[in-house]
MARVO-669333 format. One record per residue: residue in three letters; residue number from 1; x, z, y of N, C-alpha, C, O in turn. Coordinates in steps of 0.1 Angstrom, whole numbers. Layout:
<atoms>
ATOM	residu	num	npx	npz	npy	capx	capz	capy	cpx	cpz	cpy	opx	opz	opy
ATOM	ala	NUM	X	Z	Y	X	Z	Y	X	Z	Y	X	Z	Y .
...
</atoms>
This chain:
<atoms>
ATOM	residu	num	npx	npz	npy	capx	capz	capy	cpx	cpz	cpy	opx	opz	opy
ATOM	ala	1	102	-306	6	113	-297	7	109	-284	1	118	-277	-6 .
ATOM	leu	2	97	-280	3	92	-267	-3	91	-267	-17	94	-257	-23 .
ATOM	arg	3	86	-278	-23	86	-280	-38	100	-279	-43	101	-273	-54 .
ATOM	ala	4	110	-285	-37	123	-285	-41	130	-271	-41	137	-267	-50 .
ATOM	ala	5	126	-264	-30	131	-249	-29	125	-242	-40	132	-234	-47 .
ATOM	val	6	113	-242	-43	106	-235	-53	111	-238	-66	113	-229	-75 .
ATOM	ala	7	114	-250	-69	119	-254	-82	133	-249	-85	136	-247	-96 .
ATOM	ala	8	140	-246	-74	154	-242	-75	155	-226	-77	165	-221	-80 .
ATOM	leu	9	143	-219	-76	143	-205	-77	146	-201	-93	142	-208	-102 .
ATOM	pro	10	153	-190	-94	156	-186	-108	143	-182	-115	133	-177	-109 .
ATOM	ala	11	142	-182	-128	131	-178	-136	131	-163	-135	142	-157	-134 .
ATOM	val	12	119	-157	-136	117	-142	-135	109	-138	-148	101	-145	-153 .
ATOM	pro	13	113	-126	-153	105	-121	-164	90	-118	-160	87	-113	-149 .
ATOM	gln	14	82	-123	-169	68	-120	-167	64	-106	-170	70	-100	-179 .
ATOM	pro	15	54	-100	-162	50	-86	-164	44	-85	-178	39	-94	-184 .
ATOM	pro	16	44	-73	-183	39	-70	-196	24	-72	-197	17	-69	-187 .
ATOM	ile	17	18	-78	-207	4	-80	-208	-3	-70	-215	0	-68	-227 .
ATOM	pro	18	-12	-62	-209	-19	-51	-215	-27	-55	-227	-33	-66	-227 .
ATOM	val	19	-29	-47	-237	-37	-51	-248	-52	-52	-244	-59	-61	-249 .
ATOM	arg	20	-56	-44	-235	-69	-43	-229	-70	-41	-215	-64	-31	-211 .
ATOM	leu	21	-76	-49	-207	-76	-46	-193	-85	-34	-190	-96	-34	-194 .
ATOM	pro	22	-81	-24	-182	-89	-13	-179	-100	-15	-169	-97	-22	-159 .
ATOM	ser	23	-111	-10	-171	-121	-11	-160	-117	-5	-148	-110	5	-148 .
ATOM	thr	24	-119	-12	-137	-113	-8	-123	-123	-8	-113	-131	-17	-112 .
ATOM	ser	25	-122	2	-105	-129	3	-91	-120	-2	-80	-109	3	-79 .
ATOM	val	26	-124	-10	-72	-117	-15	-60	-124	-8	-48	-136	-8	-47 .
ATOM	val	27	-116	0	-41	-121	7	-29	-115	0	-16	-103	0	-13 .
ATOM	leu	28	-124	-5	-8	-120	-12	5	-127	-4	16	-139	-5	18 .
ATOM	cys	29	-118	2	24	-124	10	36	-124	1	49	-114	-6	51 .
ATOM	thr	30	-133	2	57	-135	-6	68	-142	0	79	-151	9	77 .
ATOM	arg	31	-140	-5	91	-148	0	103	-150	-11	113	-140	-15	119 .
ATOM	asp	32	-162	-15	115	-166	-25	125	-157	-38	125	-152	-42	135 .
ATOM	arg	33	-155	-43	113	-147	-56	112	-154	-64	102	-148	-69	92 .
ATOM	ala	34	-167	-66	103	-174	-73	94	-170	-89	94	-172	-96	84 .
ATOM	asp	35	-165	-93	106	-160	-106	106	-148	-109	98	-146	-121	94 .
ATOM	gln	36	-140	-99	95	-128	-101	87	-132	-98	72	-127	-104	62 .
ATOM	leu	37	-141	-88	70	-145	-84	58	-150	-94	48	-147	-94	36 .
ATOM	gly	38	-157	-104	53	-162	-114	45	-152	-121	37	-154	-123	25 .
ATOM	ala	39	-141	-125	42	-130	-133	35	-124	-124	25	-121	-129	14 .
ATOM	ala	40	-123	-111	27	-117	-102	17	-126	-100	6	-122	-100	-6 .
ATOM	leu	41	-139	-99	9	-149	-98	-3	-150	-110	-11	-151	-110	-23 .
ATOM	asp	42	-149	-121	-4	-150	-134	-12	-138	-135	-22	-140	-140	-33 .
ATOM	ser	43	-127	-131	-18	-116	-131	-27	-116	-120	-38	-111	-122	-49 .
ATOM	leu	44	-122	-109	-35	-124	-98	-45	-134	-103	-56	-131	-101	-68 .
ATOM	leu	45	-144	-109	-52	-154	-114	-61	-150	-125	-70	-156	-128	-80 .
ATOM	ala	46	-140	-132	-66	-134	-142	-74	-122	-138	-82	-114	-146	-87 .
ATOM	leu	47	-121	-125	-84	-110	-119	-93	-112	-123	-107	-123	-123	-112 .
ATOM	asp	48	-101	-126	-114	-100	-129	-128	-99	-116	-136	-88	-114	-143 .
ATOM	his	49	-109	-108	-137	-110	-95	-143	-124	-93	-150	-134	-96	-143 .
ATOM	pro	50	-125	-89	-163	-137	-88	-169	-147	-77	-165	-159	-78	-167 .
ATOM	asp	51	-140	-66	-159	-149	-54	-157	-144	-46	-144	-135	-38	-145 .
ATOM	phe	52	-149	-49	-132	-145	-42	-121	-158	-41	-111	-167	-49	-113 .
ATOM	glu	53	-157	-31	-101	-166	-30	-92	-159	-28	-78	-147	-25	-78 .
ATOM	val	54	-166	-31	-68	-161	-31	-54	-169	-20	-47	-181	-21	-46 .
ATOM	val	55	-163	-10	-41	-169	0	-33	-165	-1	-18	-153	1	-15 .
ATOM	ile	56	-174	-6	-10	-171	-8	4	-175	5	11	-186	10	10 .
ATOM	val	57	-164	12	18	-166	24	25	-167	21	40	-157	17	46 .
ATOM	asp	58	-178	23	45	-180	21	60	-177	34	67	-185	43	67 .
ATOM	asn	59	-166	33	74	-161	46	79	-165	47	94	-160	41	103 .
ATOM	ala	60	-175	57	97	-179	60	110	-182	48	119	-176	46	129 .
ATOM	pro	61	-191	39	113	-194	26	120	-201	28	132	-208	38	134 .
ATOM	ser	62	-200	19	141	-207	18	154	-220	10	154	-228	11	163 .
ATOM	asp	63	-222	1	143	-233	-7	141	-235	-9	125	-229	-3	117 .
ATOM	glu	64	-245	-17	122	-249	-18	108	-244	-32	102	-249	-36	91 .
ATOM	ser	65	-235	-38	109	-231	-52	104	-224	-51	91	-226	-61	83 .
ATOM	thr	66	-216	-41	88	-210	-40	74	-220	-39	63	-221	-46	53 .
ATOM	arg	67	-229	-29	65	-241	-27	55	-249	-40	53	-252	-44	42 .
ATOM	glu	68	-252	-47	65	-259	-58	63	-252	-70	55	-259	-78	48 .
ATOM	leu	69	-239	-71	58	-231	-80	50	-231	-77	36	-232	-87	28 .
ATOM	val	70	-229	-64	32	-229	-61	17	-242	-63	11	-243	-67	0 .
ATOM	glu	71	-253	-60	19	-266	-61	12	-269	-76	10	-275	-80	0 .
ATOM	ala	72	-265	-85	20	-268	-99	19	-261	-106	7	-264	-117	2 .
ATOM	leu	73	-250	-99	2	-244	-105	-10	-252	-105	-23	-251	-114	-31 .
ATOM	asp	74	-260	-95	-24	-269	-93	-36	-262	-94	-48	-266	-101	-58 .
ATOM	asp	75	-251	-86	-49	-241	-88	-61	-241	-73	-67	-238	-63	-59 .
ATOM	asp	76	-243	-71	-80	-244	-58	-85	-229	-52	-87	-228	-40	-89 .
ATOM	arg	77	-219	-60	-85	-205	-55	-85	-201	-47	-73	-191	-40	-72 .
ATOM	val	78	-209	-50	-61	-205	-45	-49	-215	-33	-44	-227	-34	-45 .
ATOM	arg	79	-209	-22	-40	-217	-11	-36	-213	-6	-22	-201	-6	-18 .
ATOM	tyr	80	-222	-2	-15	-220	2	0	-220	18	0	-230	24	-4 .
ATOM	val	81	-210	24	6	-209	38	9	-206	40	23	-197	33	29 .
ATOM	arg	82	-213	50	30	-211	53	44	-204	66	44	-208	76	38 .
ATOM	glu	83	-193	67	52	-185	79	54	-185	82	69	-178	76	77 .
ATOM	pro	84	-193	92	73	-194	94	88	-182	101	95	-179	99	107 .
ATOM	val	85	-174	108	86	-163	114	92	-151	104	94	-146	98	84 .
ATOM	pro	86	-147	101	106	-136	92	109	-123	95	103	-119	106	103 .
ATOM	gly	87	-116	85	98	-103	86	93	-102	80	79	-111	81	71 .
ATOM	leu	88	-91	72	78	-89	64	66	-88	73	53	-92	68	43 .
ATOM	ser	89	-82	85	55	-82	93	43	-95	99	39	-97	100	27 .
ATOM	ser	90	-103	102	48	-117	106	45	-124	95	38	-132	97	29 .
ATOM	ala	91	-123	83	43	-130	71	38	-124	68	23	-131	65	14 .
ATOM	arg	92	-111	70	21	-106	67	7	-111	77	-2	-114	74	-13 .
ATOM	asn	93	-111	91	3	-116	102	-6	-131	99	-9	-135	101	-20 .
ATOM	ala	94	-139	94	-1	-153	90	-3	-153	80	-13	-161	81	-22 .
ATOM	gly	95	-144	69	-13	-144	58	-22	-141	64	-35	-146	59	-45 .
ATOM	val	96	-131	73	-36	-127	78	-49	-139	86	-56	-141	85	-68 .
ATOM	leu	97	-146	93	-48	-157	101	-54	-168	91	-58	-176	94	-67 .
ATOM	ala	98	-170	79	-52	-180	70	-55	-176	62	-67	-184	56	-74 .
ATOM	ala	99	-162	61	-70	-157	52	-80	-162	56	-94	-162	68	-97 .
ATOM	arg	100	-166	46	-103	-170	49	-117	-159	48	-127	-161	51	-138 .
ATOM	his	101	-148	42	-123	-138	39	-133	-125	48	-130	-123	53	-119 .
ATOM	glu	102	-116	49	-141	-104	57	-140	-93	51	-131	-86	58	-124 .
ATOM	ile	103	-93	38	-131	-83	30	-123	-90	28	-110	-101	21	-110 .
ATOM	val	104	-83	32	-99	-90	30	-86	-79	21	-77	-68	26	-74 .
ATOM	ala	105	-83	10	-73	-73	1	-66	-78	1	-52	-90	2	-50 .
ATOM	phe	106	-69	1	-42	-71	1	-28	-66	-11	-21	-55	-15	-24 .
ATOM	thr	107	-74	-17	-12	-70	-27	-3	-78	-27	9	-87	-20	10 .
ATOM	asp	108	-74	-35	19	-80	-36	33	-88	-47	36	-88	-56	28 .
ATOM	asp	109	-95	-47	47	-104	-57	51	-97	-69	58	-103	-79	61 .
ATOM	asp	110	-84	-68	60	-76	-79	66	-67	-86	56	-57	-93	60 .
ATOM	val	111	-71	-85	43	-63	-92	33	-71	-102	25	-84	-101	26 .
ATOM	val	112	-64	-111	18	-70	-119	8	-63	-116	-6	-51	-117	-7 .
ATOM	val	113	-71	-112	-16	-63	-109	-29	-61	-121	-37	-68	-130	-36 .
ATOM	asp	114	-50	-121	-45	-48	-131	-54	-57	-129	-66	-62	-118	-69 .
ATOM	arg	115	-61	-141	-72	-72	-141	-83	-67	-131	-95	-76	-125	-101 .
ATOM	ala	116	-54	-130	-98	-49	-123	-108	-45	-108	-104	-39	-101	-112 .
ATOM	trp	117	-48	-104	-93	-44	-92	-86	-46	-80	-96	-36	-73	-98 .
ATOM	leu	118	-58	-78	-102	-61	-66	-110	-54	-67	-123	-50	-57	-129 .
ATOM	arg	119	-52	-79	-129	-44	-81	-141	-30	-76	-140	-25	-69	-149 .
ATOM	ala	120	-24	-80	-128	-10	-76	-126	-10	-60	-124	-1	-53	-128 .
ATOM	val	121	-20	-55	-117	-20	-40	-115	-21	-33	-128	-14	-23	-130 .
ATOM	ala	122	-29	-38	-138	-29	-33	-152	-16	-34	-159	-12	-25	-167 .
ATOM	ser	123	-8	-45	-156	5	-47	-161	14	-35	-157	22	-30	-164 .
ATOM	gly	124	13	-32	-144	21	-21	-138	17	-8	-146	27	0	-150 .
ATOM	phe	125	6	-5	-149	3	7	-155	6	8	-170	7	19	-177 .
ATOM	ser	126	9	-5	-176	14	-5	-189	29	-3	-191	34	-3	-203 .
ATOM	arg	127	36	-1	-180	51	1	-181	54	15	-184	66	17	-186 .
ATOM	gly	128	46	24	-186	49	37	-190	37	46	-190	28	45	-182 .
ATOM	asp	129	37	56	-200	24	65	-201	24	74	-190	13	80	-187 .
ATOM	asp	130	35	76	-182	35	85	-171	31	78	-158	31	85	-147 .
ATOM	val	131	29	66	-158	26	58	-145	12	61	-140	2	58	-147 .
ATOM	val	132	12	67	-129	-2	70	-122	-4	63	-110	-16	63	-105 .
ATOM	cys	133	5	55	-104	3	46	-92	11	34	-94	23	35	-98 .
ATOM	val	134	5	22	-90	11	9	-90	8	4	-77	-3	4	-72 .
ATOM	ser	135	19	-1	-70	17	-9	-57	21	-24	-59	29	-26	-69 .
ATOM	gly	136	17	-32	-52	21	-47	-53	27	-52	-40	31	-44	-31 .
ATOM	leu	137	29	-66	-40	35	-73	-29	24	-76	-19	13	-81	-22 .
ATOM	val	138	28	-74	-6	19	-78	5	26	-89	13	34	-86	21 .
ATOM	ala	139	21	-101	10	28	-113	17	20	-116	30	8	-113	31 .
ATOM	ser	140	27	-124	38	21	-128	51	10	-140	48	14	-151	44 .
ATOM	gly	141	-2	-136	51	-12	-146	50	-14	-156	61	-20	-166	59 .
ATOM	glu	142	-7	-153	73	-9	-162	84	3	-159	92	6	-147	95 .
ATOM	leu	143	10	-170	96	21	-169	107	18	-180	116	24	-190	116 .
ATOM	arg	144	8	-176	125	2	-185	135	8	-183	149	8	-192	157 .
ATOM	thr	145	13	-171	151	18	-168	165	31	-161	164	34	-155	154 .
ATOM	pro	146	40	-162	176	53	-155	176	52	-140	172	61	-135	165 .
ATOM	thr	147	41	-133	176	39	-120	173	38	-117	158	43	-107	153 .
ATOM	gln	148	31	-125	151	31	-125	137	43	-127	130	46	-121	120 .
ATOM	arg	149	51	-136	135	65	-139	130	74	-127	132	82	-123	124 .
ATOM	tyr	150	73	-122	144	81	-109	147	79	-99	138	88	-93	133 .
ATOM	phe	151	65	-95	135	61	-85	125	67	-89	111	73	-81	105 .
ATOM	asp	152	65	-102	107	69	-104	94	84	-103	90	88	-100	79 .
ATOM	glu	153	91	-106	101	106	-105	99	111	-90	99	123	-87	97 .
ATOM	arg	154	102	-81	102	107	-67	102	101	-58	92	107	-47	90 .
ATOM	val	155	91	-61	85	85	-53	75	94	-53	62	100	-62	59 .
ATOM	thr	156	93	-42	55	101	-41	43	92	-43	31	97	-48	21 .
ATOM	trp	157	79	-39	32	72	-40	19	69	-54	14	66	-55	2 .
ATOM	ser	158	71	-65	23	70	-78	18	82	-83	11	83	-94	6 .
ATOM	arg	159	93	-75	10	105	-78	3	107	-72	-10	117	-73	-16 .
ATOM	asn	160	97	-64	-14	98	-58	-29	95	-68	-39	84	-68	-43 .
ATOM	leu	161	104	-76	-43	102	-87	-51	106	-85	-66	104	-93	-75 .
ATOM	val	162	112	-73	-68	116	-70	-82	108	-59	-88	107	-48	-82 .
ATOM	pro	163	104	-59	-100	95	-47	-105	105	-36	-106	117	-38	-109 .
ATOM	arg	164	99	-24	-103	107	-12	-103	98	0	-107	86	1	-103 .
ATOM	val	165	104	9	-114	97	21	-118	104	33	-110	116	35	-112 .
ATOM	his	166	97	40	-102	103	52	-95	99	64	-102	87	67	-104 .
ATOM	arg	167	109	72	-107	107	86	-113	118	95	-106	129	91	-103 .
ATOM	leu	168	113	108	-104	121	118	-99	132	122	-108	143	126	-104 .
ATOM	ser	169	128	120	-121	138	124	-132	149	114	-134	159	116	-140 .
ATOM	ala	170	147	102	-127	158	91	-128	160	86	-115	156	74	-112 .
ATOM	pro	171	167	93	-106	170	88	-92	177	75	-92	187	74	-100 .
ATOM	pro	172	174	65	-85	182	52	-84	194	54	-78	194	60	-67 .
ATOM	val	173	206	49	-83	218	50	-77	220	43	-65	228	46	-56 .
ATOM	asp	174	212	32	-63	213	24	-52	203	28	-40	201	20	-31 .
ATOM	arg	175	197	40	-41	187	45	-31	191	59	-28	184	68	-33 .
ATOM	pro	176	201	61	-20	206	75	-17	195	83	-10	196	95	-10 .
ATOM	leu	177	185	77	-3	175	85	4	164	88	-5	155	95	0 .
ATOM	phe	178	163	83	-17	153	86	-27	151	102	-28	162	109	-30 .
ATOM	pro	179	139	107	-29	126	100	-29	120	98	-16	108	96	-15 .
ATOM	phe	180	128	98	-5	122	97	7	123	83	14	119	81	26 .
ATOM	ala	181	128	73	6	129	59	11	116	52	8	114	44	0 .
ATOM	val	182	106	57	16	92	53	13	89	39	15	79	34	9 .
ATOM	gly	183	97	31	21	95	17	23	96	10	9	92	-2	8 .
ATOM	asp	184	103	17	-1	104	11	-14	91	12	-22	90	5	-32 .
ATOM	tyr	185	82	19	-18	70	23	-26	58	14	-24	49	14	-32 .
ATOM	gly	186	58	6	-13	47	-2	-11	39	2	2	44	8	11 .
ATOM	thr	187	26	-2	2	18	0	15	3	2	10	-1	-2	-1 .
ATOM	gly	188	-3	8	19	-18	12	17	-27	-1	15	-38	1	10 .
ATOM	ala	189	-22	-13	18	-31	-25	16	-31	-30	3	-38	-39	0 .
ATOM	asn	190	-23	-24	-6	-22	-29	-20	-16	-19	-29	-3	-18	-31 .
ATOM	phe	191	-25	-10	-35	-20	-1	-45	-32	4	-53	-43	4	-49 .
ATOM	ala	192	-29	10	-65	-39	16	-73	-34	28	-79	-22	30	-81 .
ATOM	met	193	-43	38	-83	-40	50	-89	-49	54	-99	-61	49	-99 .
ATOM	arg	194	-45	62	-109	-55	68	-117	-62	78	-110	-57	87	-103 .
ATOM	arg	195	-76	78	-111	-85	86	-105	-82	101	-108	-85	110	-99 .
ATOM	ser	196	-78	104	-120	-76	118	-123	-63	123	-116	-62	135	-113 .
ATOM	ala	197	-53	114	-114	-41	118	-106	-44	121	-91	-39	130	-85 .
ATOM	ile	198	-53	113	-86	-57	116	-72	-63	129	-71	-60	136	-61 .
ATOM	thr	199	-72	132	-80	-80	145	-80	-69	156	-82	-70	166	-75 .
ATOM	asp	200	-60	155	-90	-50	165	-94	-41	168	-82	-37	179	-80 .
ATOM	leu	201	-38	157	-74	-30	159	-62	-38	164	-49	-33	165	-38 .
ATOM	gly	202	-51	166	-52	-59	170	-41	-65	160	-31	-70	164	-21 .
ATOM	gly	203	-65	148	-35	-70	137	-27	-60	132	-17	-49	137	-16 .
ATOM	phe	204	-65	123	-8	-57	120	4	-58	130	15	-68	136	18 .
ATOM	asp	205	-47	132	21	-46	142	32	-54	137	44	-50	127	50 .
ATOM	glu	206	-65	144	47	-75	140	58	-70	142	72	-76	139	82 .
ATOM	ala	207	-58	149	72	-51	150	86	-44	138	89	-38	136	100 .
ATOM	leu	208	-42	129	80	-34	116	82	-43	104	81	-54	104	75 .
ATOM	gly	209	-38	93	86	-45	80	85	-51	75	98	-55	83	107 .
ATOM	val	210	-53	62	98	-59	55	109	-73	62	111	-80	65	102 .
ATOM	gly	211	-76	64	125	-89	70	128	-88	86	131	-97	93	134 .
ATOM	thr	212	-75	91	129	-72	105	132	-62	105	143	-56	94	147 .
ATOM	val	213	-58	116	147	-48	118	159	-34	114	153	-26	110	161 .
ATOM	thr	214	-32	115	141	-19	110	135	-17	96	134	-6	91	135 .
ATOM	gly	215	-29	88	133	-28	74	134	-22	66	121	-21	54	121 .
ATOM	gly	216	-18	74	112	-13	68	99	-6	77	90	-8	90	92 .
ATOM	gly	217	1	72	81	9	81	72	3	85	59	10	92	52 .
ATOM	glu	218	-10	83	57	-17	88	45	-11	81	32	-11	87	21 .
ATOM	asp	219	-7	68	34	-3	62	22	11	66	17	13	68	5 .
ATOM	ile	220	20	66	27	34	71	23	33	86	18	40	90	9 .
ATOM	asp	221	24	93	25	22	107	19	18	108	5	24	115	-3 .
ATOM	met	222	9	100	1	4	99	-13	14	94	-22	17	100	-32 .
ATOM	phe	223	22	83	-19	32	78	-26	43	89	-29	47	91	-40 .
ATOM	ser	224	47	95	-19	58	105	-20	53	117	-29	60	122	-37 .
ATOM	arg	225	41	121	-26	36	133	-36	35	128	-50	37	137	-59 .
ATOM	val	226	31	116	-53	31	111	-66	45	113	-73	47	118	-84 .
ATOM	val	227	55	108	-66	69	108	-71	74	122	-72	80	126	-82 .
ATOM	leu	228	71	131	-62	75	145	-62	68	152	-72	73	163	-77 .
ATOM	ser	229	56	148	-77	49	155	-88	56	154	-102	52	161	-111 .
ATOM	gly	230	66	144	-103	71	141	-116	66	129	-122	72	125	-132 .
ATOM	ala	231	54	123	-118	48	111	-123	56	99	-119	66	100	-111 .
ATOM	ala	232	53	88	-124	60	76	-121	51	67	-112	39	66	-114 .
ATOM	leu	233	58	60	-103	52	50	-94	59	37	-97	71	36	-96 .
ATOM	val	234	51	26	-100	56	13	-103	53	3	-91	42	2	-86 .
ATOM	val	235	63	-4	-87	62	-16	-80	61	-28	-87	70	-31	-94 .
ATOM	glu	236	49	-35	-87	47	-46	-95	45	-58	-86	33	-60	-81 .
ATOM	pro	237	55	-66	-83	53	-77	-73	42	-88	-77	37	-95	-68 .
ATOM	ala	238	39	-88	-89	30	-99	-93	15	-94	-88	6	-103	-88 .
ATOM	ala	239	13	-82	-85	0	-78	-78	1	-81	-64	7	-74	-56 .
ATOM	leu	240	-5	-93	-61	-2	-99	-48	-14	-100	-40	-25	-103	-45 .
ATOM	val	241	-13	-96	-27	-23	-98	-17	-17	-105	-5	-5	-103	-2 .
ATOM	trp	242	-25	-112	3	-20	-118	15	-27	-111	27	-39	-109	27 .
ATOM	his	243	-18	-108	36	-22	-99	48	-22	-107	61	-12	-115	64 .
ATOM	arg	244	-32	-106	69	-33	-112	82	-28	-102	92	-34	-92	96 .
ATOM	his	245	-16	-106	97	-9	-97	107	-17	-97	121	-25	-106	123 .
ATOM	arg	246	-14	-88	130	-20	-88	143	-14	-101	151	-2	-104	150 .
ATOM	ala	247	-22	-107	157	-18	-120	163	-12	-119	177	-5	-127	181 .
ATOM	asp	248	-16	-108	184	-10	-107	198	-2	-94	201	-3	-85	193 .
ATOM	leu	249	5	-94	210	14	-83	214	7	-70	215	11	-60	208 .
ATOM	pro	250	-3	-69	224	-10	-56	226	-15	-50	214	-15	-38	212 .
ATOM	ala	251	-21	-59	204	-27	-54	191	-15	-48	183	-17	-38	176 .
ATOM	leu	252	-3	-55	183	8	-51	174	14	-38	180	18	-29	172 .
ATOM	arg	253	14	-37	193	19	-25	199	11	-13	195	17	-2	192 .
ATOM	lys	254	-2	-14	196	-11	-3	192	-9	1	178	-9	13	175 .
ATOM	gln	255	-7	-9	168	-5	-8	155	9	0	153	9	9	144 .
ATOM	ala	256	18	-4	160	32	2	158	32	16	163	38	24	156 .
ATOM	glu	257	25	19	173	24	33	178	17	41	167	22	52	164 .
ATOM	gly	258	7	36	161	0	43	150	9	46	138	9	57	133 .
ATOM	tyr	259	17	36	134	27	38	124	37	48	127	40	57	119 .
ATOM	gly	260	43	47	139	53	57	144	48	71	143	54	80	137 .
ATOM	thr	261	36	73	149	30	86	150	27	91	135	30	102	131 .
ATOM	gly	262	22	82	127	19	86	113	31	90	105	31	100	97 .
ATOM	leu	263	43	83	108	55	86	102	61	99	106	66	107	98 .
ATOM	gly	264	59	102	119	63	116	124	56	126	119	61	137	115 .
ATOM	ala	265	41	124	117	33	135	111	38	137	96	38	148	91 .
ATOM	trp	266	41	126	89	45	128	75	58	136	74	59	145	66 .
ATOM	leu	267	68	132	83	80	139	83	78	153	87	85	162	81 .
ATOM	thr	268	70	157	96	66	170	99	61	178	87	64	190	84 .
ATOM	lys	269	53	171	80	47	178	67	59	180	57	59	190	51 .
ATOM	ile	270	67	171	56	79	172	47	88	185	52	92	193	43 .
ATOM	ala	271	89	186	65	97	196	70	91	211	69	98	221	69 .
ATOM	leu	272	78	211	68	71	224	67	70	229	53	65	240	52 .
ATOM	gln	273	74	222	43	74	227	29	88	230	25	96	221	25 .
ATOM	pro	274	91	241	21	105	245	18	111	236	7	122	233	8 .
ATOM	arg	275	103	232	-3	110	224	-13	114	211	-8	126	206	-10 .
ATOM	thr	276	105	204	-1	108	191	5	118	191	17	127	183	18 .
ATOM	leu	277	117	202	24	127	204	35	141	204	30	150	198	35 .
ATOM	gly	278	143	212	19	157	213	13	161	200	9	171	195	12 .
ATOM	met	279	153	193	1	157	179	-3	160	170	8	169	162	7 .
ATOM	ala	280	152	170	19	155	161	30	167	165	37	174	155	41 .
ATOM	leu	281	171	178	39	183	182	45	195	177	38	204	173	44 .
ATOM	gln	282	194	176	24	206	172	16	207	157	19	218	152	18 .
ATOM	arg	283	197	149	23	199	136	25	200	132	40	202	120	43 .
ATOM	ala	284	199	141	48	199	139	63	211	131	67	210	122	75 .
ATOM	pro	285	224	135	62	236	128	68	235	112	64	240	104	71 .
ATOM	arg	286	230	109	53	229	95	48	218	88	57	218	77	61 .
ATOM	ala	287	208	96	60	196	91	68	202	87	83	198	77	89 .
ATOM	val	288	210	96	88	216	93	101	225	82	101	225	74	110 .
ATOM	arg	289	233	80	90	242	68	89	234	55	88	237	45	94 .
ATOM	his	290	223	56	81	214	45	81	209	40	94	209	29	98 .
ATOM	leu	291	203	50	101	198	48	115	207	41	124	204	33	132 .
ATOM	val	292	221	46	122	231	41	131	236	28	127	237	19	135 .
ATOM	ser	293	238	26	114	244	13	109	237	6	99	240	-6	96 .
ATOM	gly	294	226	12	93	219	4	83	226	3	70	222	-6	62 .
ATOM	thr	295	235	11	67	243	9	55	241	20	44	248	21	35 .
ATOM	ala	296	230	28	46	229	39	36	223	34	23	224	40	13 .
ATOM	ala	297	216	22	23	210	17	11	214	3	9	216	-4	18 .
ATOM	glu	298	214	-1	-3	217	-15	-7	205	-24	-5	194	-19	-6 .
ATOM	pro	299	206	-37	-3	194	-45	-3	187	-44	-16	192	-42	-27 .
ATOM	ala	300	173	-46	-15	165	-45	-28	166	-57	-37	164	-56	-49 .
ATOM	val	301	169	-69	-31	170	-81	-38	184	-88	-39	190	-90	-49 .
ATOM	thr	302	188	-93	-27	200	-100	-25	208	-94	-14	202	-87	-5 .
ATOM	pro	303	221	-98	-13	229	-93	-1	223	-97	12	226	-92	23 .
ATOM	ala	304	215	-108	11	209	-114	25	197	-106	29	192	-108	40 .
ATOM	ala	305	191	-97	20	180	-91	24	182	-78	32	192	-71	31 .
ATOM	ala	306	173	-75	41	174	-63	49	173	-51	41	164	-51	32 .
ATOM	pro	307	181	-40	43	180	-28	35	165	-21	37	159	-23	47 .
ATOM	val	308	161	-14	27	149	-7	27	152	7	31	161	13	25 .
ATOM	ala	309	145	12	41	149	25	47	137	34	48	125	30	45 .
ATOM	val	310	140	46	52	128	55	55	120	50	66	126	47	77 .
ATOM	gly	311	107	48	64	99	42	74	84	43	69	82	47	58 .
ATOM	thr	312	75	39	78	62	39	72	60	29	62	66	18	64 .
ATOM	ala	313	53	32	51	51	21	41	42	10	46	44	-1	42 .
ATOM	asp	314	34	13	56	26	2	62	34	-8	69	33	-20	65 .
ATOM	ala	315	43	-4	78	51	-14	85	61	-8	93	59	-6	105 .
ATOM	pro	316	72	-4	88	83	3	95	90	-9	104	97	-17	99 .
ATOM	leu	317	88	-9	117	94	-18	126	108	-15	126	112	-4	126 .
ATOM	asp	318	117	-26	125	131	-25	123	136	-16	112	147	-10	113 .
ATOM	asp	319	127	-15	102	129	-7	89	133	8	92	140	15	84 .
ATOM	ala	320	128	12	103	132	27	106	119	34	111	120	46	114 .
</atoms>
């Protein structure tokens, strides 16, 4: 039945093939999850890419298990960096500083990457000279419990199935909340940026992210800053990673609280800047209509798909 359903799917255009694949640094930030990190590392080292490195950033660890895991690999492509300041943004900034290549791709310790992940990321960058950020599809890697299914049915970033280029100079007519419909942009588990663009934007905001009081929001903050800067952000679904969702309700509740707090922190940041506050106020009536009825934005793929709304790029529960 599954094979028949797949065979019935319409053909999709293949992403552009770059003339030369750029050298890429993969930054993976982790903290005290060596048991999950092993699977992520195995998938990274199996990537079909001629020139890449993996920078493991151990963020304020309580033990040496991550360092020992990396050292046991004995692979020149993998380097270990310790960042004592807690917070995902601090860890990502440390990874960027350690990266040797211009393209820096980010992923998490609870994913398995597709073998062609970095090739598809390169395709995204080839879609325009102004592209400085590429995000990909984050699919469910495990649906073992009712909690995982509940989460899977509500996230928006797993529905970004059509390649799309986001530019402030060309607002999409079907996204009235643009550029604040951050669920359209992707999630922190799967994106890449030009190292120079990260530097120009001042790096990741270290007041945001897991490990800080805000609990999240650093990825949607960076995505929105990219678009607001006038650069292009590409969603390239062929850049695929598989995510292991939280398996039980207490873990999901803790995660959702972090996402909600991070979203609130990011919205506060938007409100404190005159330029973005004015833009947000112009879109406020449409945002309220969406929260009430969910009709402010058209579906991203088909009429049956849930609308993409303002929410955390990581996982906006109920799309809001």
